[in-house]
N, CA, C and O atoms as a CHARMM CRD file, in Angstrom:
* protein
*
  296
    1    1 MET  N    -28.70400 -41.70500  -7.41300 PROA 1      0.00000
    2    1 MET  CA   -27.09400 -40.98700  -7.75100 PROA 1      0.00000
    3    1 MET  C    -26.58400 -41.15000  -9.34800 PROA 1      0.00000
    4    1 MET  O    -26.73600 -42.25700  -9.86500 PROA 1      0.00000
    5    2 LEU  N    -26.03200 -40.15800 -10.06700 PROA 2      0.00000
    6    2 LEU  CA   -25.41700 -39.99500 -11.41600 PROA 2      0.00000
    7    2 LEU  C    -24.26100 -41.39500 -11.04900 PROA 2      0.00000
    8    2 LEU  O    -23.78100 -41.79600  -9.98800 PROA 2      0.00000
    9    3 ASP  N    -24.14400 -41.78400 -12.25100 PROA 3      0.00000
   10    3 ASP  CA   -22.82500 -42.82100 -12.71400 PROA 3      0.00000
   11    3 ASP  C    -21.65500 -41.50700 -12.38200 PROA 3      0.00000
   12    3 ASP  O    -21.86300 -40.34800 -12.02400 PROA 3      0.00000
   13    4 LEU  N    -20.49400 -42.16800 -12.64200 PROA 4      0.00000
   14    4 LEU  CA   -19.85600 -41.36200 -12.67800 PROA 4      0.00000
   15    4 LEU  C    -19.73700 -41.01700 -14.38400 PROA 4      0.00000
   16    4 LEU  O    -19.42900 -39.96800 -14.94900 PROA 4      0.00000
   17    5 GLY  N    -20.15200 -42.49200 -14.99100 PROA 5      0.00000
   18    5 GLY  CA   -19.71800 -41.37300 -17.15800 PROA 5      0.00000
   19    5 GLY  C    -20.62500 -40.09900 -17.33200 PROA 5      0.00000
   20    5 GLY  O    -20.40300 -39.21900 -18.16400 PROA 5      0.00000
   21    6 HSD  N    -21.83300 -40.11300 -16.31100 PROA 6      0.00000
   22    6 HSD  CA   -22.55500 -39.23800 -16.62000 PROA 6      0.00000
   23    6 HSD  C    -21.97300 -38.08600 -16.75700 PROA 6      0.00000
   24    6 HSD  O    -21.81900 -37.35200 -17.73400 PROA 6      0.00000
   25    7 GLN  N    -21.53200 -37.97800 -15.18100 PROA 7      0.00000
   26    7 GLN  CA   -21.11600 -37.33100 -14.48700 PROA 7      0.00000
   27    7 GLN  C    -19.96300 -36.48700 -15.43600 PROA 7      0.00000
   28    7 GLN  O    -20.32100 -35.36700 -15.80000 PROA 7      0.00000
   29    8 ILE  N    -18.92000 -36.84400 -15.76000 PROA 8      0.00000
   30    8 ILE  CA   -18.40000 -36.73200 -16.70300 PROA 8      0.00000
   31    8 ILE  C    -18.33600 -35.93000 -18.53200 PROA 8      0.00000
   32    8 ILE  O    -17.52400 -35.53600 -19.36900 PROA 8      0.00000
   33    9 ASP  N    -19.37700 -36.03600 -18.37000 PROA 9      0.00000
   34    9 ASP  CA   -20.07800 -35.96900 -19.47800 PROA 9      0.00000
   35    9 ASP  C    -20.16500 -34.32000 -19.32300 PROA 9      0.00000
   36    9 ASP  O    -19.62400 -33.30800 -19.76800 PROA 9      0.00000
   37   10 GLN  N    -21.57800 -34.86500 -18.06100 PROA 10     0.00000
   38   10 GLN  CA   -21.64100 -33.12100 -17.62800 PROA 10     0.00000
   39   10 GLN  C    -20.46000 -31.54400 -17.55400 PROA 10     0.00000
   40   10 GLN  O    -20.56500 -30.35700 -17.86300 PROA 10     0.00000
   41   11 LEU  N    -19.29600 -32.51500 -16.90400 PROA 11     0.00000
   42   11 LEU  CA   -18.57100 -32.07300 -16.50000 PROA 11     0.00000
   43   11 LEU  C    -17.54100 -31.62400 -18.08000 PROA 11     0.00000
   44   11 LEU  O    -16.72600 -30.70200 -18.03900 PROA 11     0.00000
   45   12 ARG  N    -17.75100 -32.33800 -19.18000 PROA 12     0.00000
   46   12 ARG  CA   -17.08600 -31.81500 -20.36200 PROA 12     0.00000
   47   12 ARG  C    -18.32900 -31.00300 -20.89800 PROA 12     0.00000
   48   12 ARG  O    -17.79800 -30.30200 -21.75900 PROA 12     0.00000
   49   13 GLN  N    -19.45500 -30.73700 -20.89500 PROA 13     0.00000
   50   13 GLN  CA   -20.27600 -29.83200 -21.27500 PROA 13     0.00000
   51   13 GLN  C    -20.67900 -28.10000 -20.71600 PROA 13     0.00000
   52   13 GLN  O    -21.04400 -27.11400 -21.35700 PROA 13     0.00000
   53   14 VAL  N    -20.39200 -28.33100 -19.14300 PROA 14     0.00000
   54   14 VAL  CA   -19.77700 -26.66700 -19.06600 PROA 14     0.00000
   55   14 VAL  C    -18.34000 -26.58400 -18.48600 PROA 14     0.00000
   56   14 VAL  O    -18.06100 -25.83700 -17.54800 PROA 14     0.00000
   57   15 LEU  N    -17.65100 -27.20900 -18.95800 PROA 15     0.00000
   58   15 LEU  CA   -16.34100 -26.61800 -18.22700 PROA 15     0.00000
   59   15 LEU  C    -15.83800 -26.01700 -20.05900 PROA 15     0.00000
   60   15 LEU  O    -14.94700 -25.17200 -20.14800 PROA 15     0.00000
   61   16 PRO  N    -16.10800 -26.23500 -20.57100 PROA 16     0.00000
   62   16 PRO  CA   -15.97100 -25.06400 -21.94200 PROA 16     0.00000
   63   16 PRO  C    -16.47200 -23.84000 -21.16100 PROA 16     0.00000
   64   16 PRO  O    -15.58600 -22.99600 -21.03000 PROA 16     0.00000
   65   17 LEU  N    -17.67400 -23.50500 -20.59400 PROA 17     0.00000
   66   17 LEU  CA   -18.52000 -21.94200 -20.87900 PROA 17     0.00000
   67   17 LEU  C    -17.77000 -21.17800 -19.28700 PROA 17     0.00000
   68   17 LEU  O    -18.11500 -20.11400 -18.77200 PROA 17     0.00000
   69   18 LEU  N    -16.81100 -22.02700 -18.86000 PROA 18     0.00000
   70   18 LEU  CA   -16.59500 -21.80700 -17.11800 PROA 18     0.00000
   71   18 LEU  C    -14.88400 -21.94900 -17.51500 PROA 18     0.00000
   72   18 LEU  O    -14.29400 -21.45800 -16.55300 PROA 18     0.00000
   73   19 LEU  N    -14.24400 -22.24900 -18.16600 PROA 19     0.00000
   74   19 LEU  CA   -12.94100 -21.87300 -18.64400 PROA 19     0.00000
   75   19 LEU  C    -12.53100 -20.09300 -18.84000 PROA 19     0.00000
   76   19 LEU  O    -11.70600 -19.40800 -18.23500 PROA 19     0.00000
   77   20 PRO  N    -13.18800 -19.85300 -19.59100 PROA 20     0.00000
   78   20 PRO  CA   -12.66100 -18.29300 -19.63000 PROA 20     0.00000
   79   20 PRO  C    -13.22800 -17.18700 -18.14500 PROA 20     0.00000
   80   20 PRO  O    -12.63500 -16.30000 -17.53100 PROA 20     0.00000
   81   21 LEU  N    -13.91900 -17.47900 -18.07500 PROA 21     0.00000
   82   21 LEU  CA   -14.09400 -17.04200 -17.01400 PROA 21     0.00000
   83   21 LEU  C    -13.23300 -17.42500 -15.39400 PROA 21     0.00000
   84   21 LEU  O    -13.02300 -16.45800 -14.66300 PROA 21     0.00000
   85   22 MET  N    -12.78200 -18.80800 -14.92100 PROA 22     0.00000
   86   22 MET  CA   -11.61400 -18.94600 -14.50000 PROA 22     0.00000
   87   22 MET  C    -10.69100 -17.87500 -15.21000 PROA 22     0.00000
   88   22 MET  O    -10.25200 -16.89100 -14.61600 PROA 22     0.00000
   89   23 VAL  N    -10.42000 -18.18200 -16.63800 PROA 23     0.00000
   90   23 VAL  CA    -9.19600 -16.98800 -16.69200 PROA 23     0.00000
   91   23 VAL  C     -9.20000 -15.71300 -16.58900 PROA 23     0.00000
   92   23 VAL  O     -8.18600 -15.03800 -16.76500 PROA 23     0.00000
   93   24 LEU  N    -10.33400 -15.23600 -16.29500 PROA 24     0.00000
   94   24 LEU  CA   -10.97700 -14.04500 -16.68100 PROA 24     0.00000
   95   24 LEU  C    -10.19600 -13.93700 -15.38800 PROA 24     0.00000
   96   24 LEU  O     -9.05800 -13.46700 -15.38800 PROA 24     0.00000
   97   25 GLN  N    -11.17300 -14.63900 -13.57600 PROA 25     0.00000
   98   25 GLN  CA   -10.52200 -13.60700 -12.72300 PROA 25     0.00000
   99   25 GLN  C     -9.36900 -14.39300 -12.28900 PROA 25     0.00000
  100   25 GLN  O     -9.26700 -14.33800 -11.06300 PROA 25     0.00000
  101   26 LEU  N     -8.54200 -15.04400 -12.79400 PROA 26     0.00000
  102   26 LEU  CA    -7.61100 -15.52100 -11.75700 PROA 26     0.00000
  103   26 LEU  C     -6.33400 -13.78500 -12.86300 PROA 26     0.00000
  104   26 LEU  O     -5.41500 -13.10600 -12.40400 PROA 26     0.00000
  105   27 ALA  N     -6.94800 -13.76700 -14.21000 PROA 27     0.00000
  106   27 ALA  CA    -5.68800 -12.82100 -14.47500 PROA 27     0.00000
  107   27 ALA  C     -6.18900 -11.25700 -13.72900 PROA 27     0.00000
  108   27 ALA  O     -5.33800 -10.40000 -13.48700 PROA 27     0.00000
  109   28 LEU  N     -7.48900 -11.06500 -13.45300 PROA 28     0.00000
  110   28 LEU  CA    -7.87900  -9.86700 -12.87500 PROA 28     0.00000
  111   28 LEU  C     -6.98700  -9.94900 -11.58900 PROA 28     0.00000
  112   28 LEU  O     -6.42400  -8.87700 -11.36500 PROA 28     0.00000
  113   29 LEU  N     -6.65000 -11.15600 -10.48900 PROA 29     0.00000
  114   29 LEU  CA    -6.76500 -11.31100  -9.67500 PROA 29     0.00000
  115   29 LEU  C     -4.64700 -11.05100  -9.63200 PROA 29     0.00000
  116   29 LEU  O     -3.93400 -10.21500  -9.07600 PROA 29     0.00000
  117   30 LEU  N     -4.48000 -11.73000 -10.13300 PROA 30     0.00000
  118   30 LEU  CA    -3.16300 -11.43000 -10.33500 PROA 30     0.00000
  119   30 LEU  C     -3.06000 -10.01500 -11.02600 PROA 30     0.00000
  120   30 LEU  O     -3.45800  -9.37600 -10.05200 PROA 30     0.00000
  121   31 LEU  N     -2.90500  -9.38300 -11.65200 PROA 31     0.00000
  122   31 LEU  CA    -3.23900  -7.51100 -11.99600 PROA 31     0.00000
  123   31 LEU  C     -3.20100  -6.66000 -11.22800 PROA 31     0.00000
  124   31 LEU  O     -2.36400  -5.76800 -11.37200 PROA 31     0.00000
  125   32 ALA  N     -4.40000  -6.64700  -9.78100 PROA 32     0.00000
  126   32 ALA  CA    -4.59900  -6.08100  -8.83200 PROA 32     0.00000
  127   32 ALA  C     -4.16400  -6.12700  -7.62200 PROA 32     0.00000
  128   32 ALA  O     -4.31400  -5.20000  -6.82600 PROA 32     0.00000
  129   33 ILE  N     -3.33900  -7.66000  -7.25100 PROA 33     0.00000
  130   33 ILE  CA    -2.46600  -8.18100  -6.52700 PROA 33     0.00000
  131   33 ILE  C     -1.25600  -7.28000  -6.51100 PROA 33     0.00000
  132   33 ILE  O     -1.17500  -6.26700  -5.81600 PROA 33     0.00000
  133   34 VAL  N     -0.08400  -7.83500  -7.53800 PROA 34     0.00000
  134   34 VAL  CA     0.78000  -6.74600  -8.44600 PROA 34     0.00000
  135   34 VAL  C      1.05100  -5.38100  -8.31300 PROA 34     0.00000
  136   34 VAL  O      2.16200  -4.90500  -8.08200 PROA 34     0.00000
  137   35 ASP  N     -0.61900  -4.39400  -8.55800 PROA 35     0.00000
  138   35 ASP  CA    -0.93100  -3.06400  -8.49900 PROA 35     0.00000
  139   35 ASP  C     -0.67500  -3.08800  -7.48700 PROA 35     0.00000
  140   35 ASP  O      0.13500  -2.22700  -7.14000 PROA 35     0.00000
  141   36 LEU  N     -1.32800  -4.32400  -6.12000 PROA 36     0.00000
  142   36 LEU  CA    -1.79800  -3.00500  -5.34500 PROA 36     0.00000
  143   36 LEU  C     -0.59700  -2.76400  -4.24000 PROA 36     0.00000
  144   36 LEU  O     -0.70500  -1.83900  -3.43500 PROA 36     0.00000
  145   37 PHE  N      0.73300  -3.77300  -4.23300 PROA 37     0.00000
  146   37 PHE  CA     1.44400  -4.10700  -3.33700 PROA 37     0.00000
  147   37 PHE  C      2.83700  -3.45000  -3.98800 PROA 37     0.00000
  148   37 PHE  O      3.83700  -3.56300  -3.28000 PROA 37     0.00000
  149   38 ARG  N      3.08200  -2.37800  -6.02800 PROA 38     0.00000
  150   38 ARG  CA     3.20400  -1.53200  -5.81000 PROA 38     0.00000
  151   38 ARG  C      4.33300  -0.73200  -4.62400 PROA 38     0.00000
  152   38 ARG  O      3.87100  -0.38300  -3.53800 PROA 38     0.00000
  153   39 GLU  N      5.05200  -0.61600  -4.78400 PROA 39     0.00000
  154   39 GLU  CA     5.61700   0.14500  -3.73000 PROA 39     0.00000
  155   39 GLU  C      4.74800   1.76000  -3.26600 PROA 39     0.00000
  156   39 GLU  O      4.37500   2.13200  -2.15400 PROA 39     0.00000
  157   40 GLU  N      4.64200   2.45500  -4.62100 PROA 40     0.00000
  158   40 GLU  CA     4.48500   3.52000  -4.44300 PROA 40     0.00000
  159   40 GLU  C      2.74500   3.82100  -4.76100 PROA 40     0.00000
  160   40 GLU  O      2.18600   4.91300  -4.85800 PROA 40     0.00000
  161   41 ARG  N      2.08600   2.28600  -4.88900 PROA 41     0.00000
  162   41 ARG  CA     0.32500   2.67600  -5.18100 PROA 41     0.00000
  163   41 ARG  C     -0.02200   3.05900  -3.71600 PROA 41     0.00000
  164   41 ARG  O      0.20000   2.31100  -2.76400 PROA 41     0.00000
  165   42 LYS  N     -0.61400   4.34800  -3.61600 PROA 42     0.00000
  166   42 LYS  CA    -1.58400   4.66900  -2.65700 PROA 42     0.00000
  167   42 LYS  C     -3.38100   4.19000  -3.11400 PROA 42     0.00000
  168   42 LYS  O     -3.89100   4.07500  -4.22800 PROA 42     0.00000
  169   43 VAL  N     -4.02000   3.98600  -1.62500 PROA 43     0.00000
  170   43 VAL  CA    -5.26600   3.29100  -1.71700 PROA 43     0.00000
  171   43 VAL  C     -6.53600   4.10300  -1.19800 PROA 43     0.00000
  172   43 VAL  O     -6.43500   4.94300  -0.30400 PROA 43     0.00000
  173   44 ARG  N     -7.12900   3.94800  -1.50900 PROA 44     0.00000
  174   44 ARG  CA    -8.86000   5.00600  -0.66900 PROA 44     0.00000
  175   44 ARG  C     -9.68400   4.06100   0.11700 PROA 44     0.00000
  176   44 ARG  O     -9.87200   2.92700  -0.32300 PROA 44     0.00000
  177   45 PHE  N    -10.12400   4.38900   1.09900 PROA 45     0.00000
  178   45 PHE  CA   -11.20100   3.56900   2.34200 PROA 45     0.00000
  179   45 PHE  C    -10.24400   2.75800   3.25400 PROA 45     0.00000
  180   45 PHE  O    -10.21300   2.79400   4.48400 PROA 45     0.00000
  181   46 VAL  N     -9.49300   2.04100   2.44500 PROA 46     0.00000
  182   46 VAL  CA    -8.62400   0.89100   3.84300 PROA 46     0.00000
  183   46 VAL  C     -7.81800   0.60200   3.51500 PROA 46     0.00000
  184   46 VAL  O     -7.57800   0.61100   2.30800 PROA 46     0.00000
  185   47 GLY  N     -6.89200   0.15500   4.50000 PROA 47     0.00000
  186   47 GLY  CA    -5.73200  -0.35400   4.03700 PROA 47     0.00000
  187   47 GLY  C     -5.14300  -0.71100   2.86700 PROA 47     0.00000
  188   47 GLY  O     -5.72600  -0.30200   1.86300 PROA 47     0.00000
  189   48 LYS  N     -3.88200  -1.53300   2.65000 PROA 48     0.00000
  190   48 LYS  CA    -3.08700  -2.35400   1.68200 PROA 48     0.00000
  191   48 LYS  C     -4.11900  -3.61100   2.53400 PROA 48     0.00000
  192   48 LYS  O     -5.32200  -3.67800   2.28200 PROA 48     0.00000
  193   49 PRO  N     -3.42600  -4.58400   3.58100 PROA 49     0.00000
  194   49 PRO  CA    -4.18200  -5.87100   3.65300 PROA 49     0.00000
  195   49 PRO  C     -5.56700  -5.63900   3.14600 PROA 49     0.00000
  196   49 PRO  O     -5.60300  -5.81400   1.92800 PROA 49     0.00000
  197   50 ILE  N     -6.63200  -5.33200   3.62200 PROA 50     0.00000
  198   50 ILE  CA    -7.68800  -4.97700   3.68700 PROA 50     0.00000
  199   50 ILE  C     -8.23200  -5.20100   2.07300 PROA 50     0.00000
  200   50 ILE  O     -9.09300  -6.07500   1.96800 PROA 50     0.00000
  201   51 TRP  N     -7.92400  -4.67700   1.11500 PROA 51     0.00000
  202   51 TRP  CA    -7.83300  -4.58600  -0.26600 PROA 51     0.00000
  203   51 TRP  C     -7.18000  -6.23200  -1.12900 PROA 51     0.00000
  204   51 TRP  O     -7.46000  -6.87000  -2.14400 PROA 51     0.00000
  205   52 ALA  N     -6.41700  -6.31500  -0.24100 PROA 52     0.00000
  206   52 ALA  CA    -5.78700  -7.32500  -0.52400 PROA 52     0.00000
  207   52 ALA  C     -7.18200  -8.99300  -0.48700 PROA 52     0.00000
  208   52 ALA  O     -7.46700  -9.83600  -1.33600 PROA 52     0.00000
  209   53 LEU  N     -7.62700  -8.76400   0.82000 PROA 53     0.00000
  210   53 LEU  CA    -8.49500  -9.34100   1.11000 PROA 53     0.00000
  211   53 LEU  C     -9.73700  -9.97400   0.04200 PROA 53     0.00000
  212   53 LEU  O    -10.24200 -11.08500  -0.11900 PROA 53     0.00000
  213   54 ILE  N     -9.88200  -8.87400  -0.45900 PROA 54     0.00000
  214   54 ILE  CA   -11.58900  -7.85000  -0.26200 PROA 54     0.00000
  215   54 ILE  C    -11.31100  -8.65700  -2.16000 PROA 54     0.00000
  216   54 ILE  O    -12.11200  -9.40700  -2.71900 PROA 54     0.00000
  217   55 ILE  N     -9.78300  -8.10100  -2.80800 PROA 55     0.00000
  218   55 ILE  CA    -9.54100  -8.87200  -4.24900 PROA 55     0.00000
  219   55 ILE  C     -9.08600 -10.24500  -4.28500 PROA 55     0.00000
  220   55 ILE  O     -9.19900 -10.63500  -5.44700 PROA 55     0.00000
  221   56 VAL  N     -8.40700 -11.57900  -3.18900 PROA 56     0.00000
  222   56 VAL  CA    -8.65100 -12.57200  -3.35400 PROA 56     0.00000
  223   56 VAL  C     -9.63600 -12.86100  -3.28400 PROA 56     0.00000
  224   56 VAL  O     -9.82300 -13.71800  -4.14800 PROA 56     0.00000
  225   57 PHE  N    -11.39800 -12.48700  -2.18600 PROA 57     0.00000
  226   57 PHE  CA   -12.19300 -13.39600  -1.72600 PROA 57     0.00000
  227   57 PHE  C    -13.48200 -12.67000  -2.28400 PROA 57     0.00000
  228   57 PHE  O    -14.61300 -13.15700  -2.27500 PROA 57     0.00000
  229   58 VAL  N    -13.28800 -11.98300  -2.55400 PROA 58     0.00000
  230   58 VAL  CA   -14.89400 -10.95100  -3.78400 PROA 58     0.00000
  231   58 VAL  C    -14.80100 -11.89600  -5.27600 PROA 58     0.00000
  232   58 VAL  O    -15.66200 -11.93800  -6.15500 PROA 58     0.00000
  233   59 ASN  N    -13.59600 -12.55700  -5.25000 PROA 59     0.00000
  234   59 ASN  CA   -13.74300 -12.64400  -6.83000 PROA 59     0.00000
  235   59 ASN  C    -13.90000 -12.06800  -7.86900 PROA 59     0.00000
  236   59 ASN  O    -13.01900 -11.20800  -7.87800 PROA 59     0.00000
  237   60 ILE  N    -14.68000 -11.96800  -9.09500 PROA 60     0.00000
  238   60 ILE  CA   -13.97900 -10.69800 -10.43200 PROA 60     0.00000
  239   60 ILE  C    -14.58900  -9.45700  -9.56600 PROA 60     0.00000
  240   60 ILE  O    -13.88000  -8.45400  -9.64900 PROA 60     0.00000
  241   61 VAL  N    -15.87300  -9.29300  -8.66700 PROA 61     0.00000
  242   61 VAL  CA   -16.05300  -8.20300  -8.24200 PROA 61     0.00000
  243   61 VAL  C    -15.14300  -7.38600  -8.12400 PROA 61     0.00000
  244   61 VAL  O    -14.90500  -6.25900  -8.55800 PROA 61     0.00000
  245   62 GLY  N    -14.67400  -8.08500  -7.49200 PROA 62     0.00000
  246   62 GLY  CA   -13.32800  -7.42200  -5.57000 PROA 62     0.00000
  247   62 GLY  C    -12.27500  -6.76900  -6.37500 PROA 62     0.00000
  248   62 GLY  O    -11.96200  -5.58300  -6.27100 PROA 62     0.00000
  249   63 PRO  N    -11.63500  -7.81700  -7.36500 PROA 63     0.00000
  250   63 PRO  CA   -10.58300  -6.87000  -8.07700 PROA 63     0.00000
  251   63 PRO  C    -10.96400  -5.39800  -9.38700 PROA 63     0.00000
  252   63 PRO  O    -10.17700  -4.76100 -10.08800 PROA 63     0.00000
  253   64 LEU  N    -12.18300  -5.32400  -9.28300 PROA 64     0.00000
  254   64 LEU  CA   -12.77800  -5.25200 -10.25100 PROA 64     0.00000
  255   64 LEU  C    -13.24100  -3.48600  -9.25600 PROA 64     0.00000
  256   64 LEU  O    -12.78700  -2.37200  -9.51700 PROA 64     0.00000
  257   65 ALA  N    -13.98400  -3.76000  -8.44100 PROA 65     0.00000
  258   65 ALA  CA   -13.73300  -3.02100  -7.17400 PROA 65     0.00000
  259   65 ALA  C    -12.71700  -2.12700  -7.02300 PROA 65     0.00000
  260   65 ALA  O    -13.00100  -0.93800  -6.88000 PROA 65     0.00000
  261   66 TYR  N    -11.10400  -2.64100  -7.03200 PROA 66     0.00000
  262   66 TYR  CA   -10.59300  -2.21000  -6.78000 PROA 66     0.00000
  263   66 TYR  C     -9.37200  -1.38100  -7.47200 PROA 66     0.00000
  264   66 TYR  O     -8.64500  -0.46900  -7.07600 PROA 66     0.00000
  265   67 PHE  N     -9.48300  -2.13400  -8.71700 PROA 67     0.00000
  266   67 PHE  CA    -9.08700  -0.39700 -10.02900 PROA 67     0.00000
  267   67 PHE  C    -10.72300   0.55700 -10.21500 PROA 67     0.00000
  268   67 PHE  O    -10.59300   1.74700 -10.49900 PROA 67     0.00000
  269   68 PHE  N    -11.68400   0.19400 -10.10600 PROA 68     0.00000
  270   68 PHE  CA   -12.23900   1.33800  -9.87900 PROA 68     0.00000
  271   68 PHE  C    -12.64500   2.39700  -8.92700 PROA 68     0.00000
  272   68 PHE  O    -13.12000   3.49200  -9.22800 PROA 68     0.00000
  273   69 VAL  N    -12.28700   1.72600  -7.18500 PROA 69     0.00000
  274   69 VAL  CA   -12.80700   2.06500  -6.44400 PROA 69     0.00000
  275   69 VAL  C    -11.45300   2.98300  -5.25300 PROA 69     0.00000
  276   69 VAL  O    -11.31600   4.07600  -4.70400 PROA 69     0.00000
  277   70 GLY  N    -10.49800   1.27800  -5.41800 PROA 70     0.00000
  278   70 GLY  CA    -9.92800   1.57800  -4.54700 PROA 70     0.00000
  279   70 GLY  C     -8.15200   2.75000  -4.37600 PROA 70     0.00000
  280   70 GLY  O     -7.55600   3.54500  -3.64900 PROA 70     0.00000
  281   71 ARG  N     -8.08200   1.80800  -6.01600 PROA 71     0.00000
  282   71 ARG  CA    -7.19800   2.81200  -5.84400 PROA 71     0.00000
  283   71 ARG  C     -7.00800   4.24200  -6.21700 PROA 71     0.00000
  284   71 ARG  O     -7.75200   4.65700  -7.10600 PROA 71     0.00000
  285   72 GLU  N     -6.00500   5.20500  -5.61700 PROA 72     0.00000
  286   72 GLU  CA    -5.60000   6.10200  -5.59000 PROA 72     0.00000
  287   72 GLU  C     -4.88700   6.90400  -7.34700 PROA 72     0.00000
  288   72 GLU  O     -3.73600   6.70100  -7.73400 PROA 72     0.00000
  289   73 ASP  N     -5.73700   7.61400  -7.97600 PROA 73     0.00000
  290   73 ASP  CA    -4.85200   8.04000  -8.93500 PROA 73     0.00000
  291   73 ASP  C     -3.61900   9.23700  -8.28800 PROA 73     0.00000
  292   73 ASP  O     -3.94100  10.29800  -7.75500 PROA 73     0.00000
  293   74 ALA  N     -2.08700   8.73300  -8.50400 PROA 74     0.00000
  294   74 ALA  CA    -1.35200   9.56100  -8.88900 PROA 74     0.00000
  295   74 ALA  C     -1.03900  10.64500  -9.71800 PROA 74     0.00000
  296   74 ALA  O      0.06800  11.17700  -9.64700 PROA 74     0.00000
């Protein structure tokens, strides 16, 4: 079993690597959800509620899929 001090040291080493990915994920998620629920936005393949679930639960890939595949260009 690892002691708490060792676990904190490991977290300090990994956090600078994970933080930019976490910020990217959050930014993509927010941009995609805001865009999805614009009244004039049309989507392809499935409805807006399904796209919302994909965006929220499929991490970085979900918002990217929405932007590249799910949006219908007006």
